[in-house]
C-alpha positions, 0 to 999 in steps of 0.5 A: 849474689847472697841468695845464690851463694846460700842456695849453692851452699845448701845444695852442696851436702844434699848432692852426690859428689859426682854431680856437684859440678853441676850445682853452679849451672842449676843455681845460675838457671834459678837466678836467671829464671827469677830475673826473667820471670815475666818473659818466661811465663808464657813458656812455662804455662805452655809447658804445664798445659801440655803436660796436663793435656797429656795427663788428661788422656791417661786411663791409670794414674799410679806412678809418674816420672818427670825427667829433667824436673829442674826448677819445677817452674815448667811442671804442674807438680801440684796437679801431678801430686794430686793425680798420681800415687807417686811422682818421681823427679829425676835430674842431675841436681835438685836444688835446696830451694826446690826441696824446700818448696816441695816440703812447704807444699806438703807433697809427700808422694814426690820422690827425688832421684839424682841421675845422669840422663845423657847416656854419655858414659855408656857411649864413652865405654864403647856401649850403646846408650840406653839412658832411659832403660832404668824406667822399664824397672819402675813398677806401675809406671803410667806416665813419663814427662821429658821436661825441656831436657833433650836439648840440654843433653846435647849442650852438656855433651858438647861441653864434655867433648871439648875436654876429651882426647881427640878420637875417644868419642864417636863423631856422631856422639851428639845426634846419637845421644839425642836419638837415644833419648827419643828412642828410649821414650818411644820404647817405654810401656807408658804414655809420654809427654816430650817438651823440648827446645829444638832451635836457638835463634840470635835476634837483634832489637830490629828483629833481624835473625843473625844465627840459628842453631839446630839443638837436635843436631840433625835428628828429625823433629818428632811429630808434635801438636804444639810449638812456641817461642821461649825468650830464654835471654831477653834484651838486656839480660846479656846484651842490650842489642841482642836476644836469644829465643828458643823454638819449643815443641810439645809432643 
């Protein structure tokens, strides 16, 4: 708990006020990632391999953008830094621990941007969400990675909807935000790599599936070349009798 508190406190002044409520979630994720490192390793390595494979097909390597960069455990940031002139990491929160790690590695071509990538506010204002529109203004953009972010857009939006007045948001808010992200990627003038979990499964210790939730909220799963399981919550992490597994794809 002491390390978590220190990370939280150090991140607070580095984060814009509007994004500070999300620091706790990022710190909790950082803590769980440390406890579950062995169980998450295969997922993280698969994610890195998918990014490197997509990167290997590029003709130019000037600017790369990673959306939902998070803890960087699933992003081959050192390889991206070596390959590109500039690497831009975009997320709601960049933890102090992540900033310190980047500084210790001397990755001077890495830039950090705080940004809400959900499109929720635009939809709430009655507009059409275009959460990735800002990328069309990035000069020399040659590669964009959406790093295990898409399902989090739905999860975060659902929590916000629970606090909204009834009728303020469209009934199809969640699929519209998911679709806006996918459409935004498809409309970019640069190659992309999409990593996303598409389903949540609650499984008991005998292997029996008790619950399965569509994390894309009815939006069609994009064509993809790889898929794997991510044991997000192993047995004993939250409950000794159940584990939570996410289905992940790379497209």
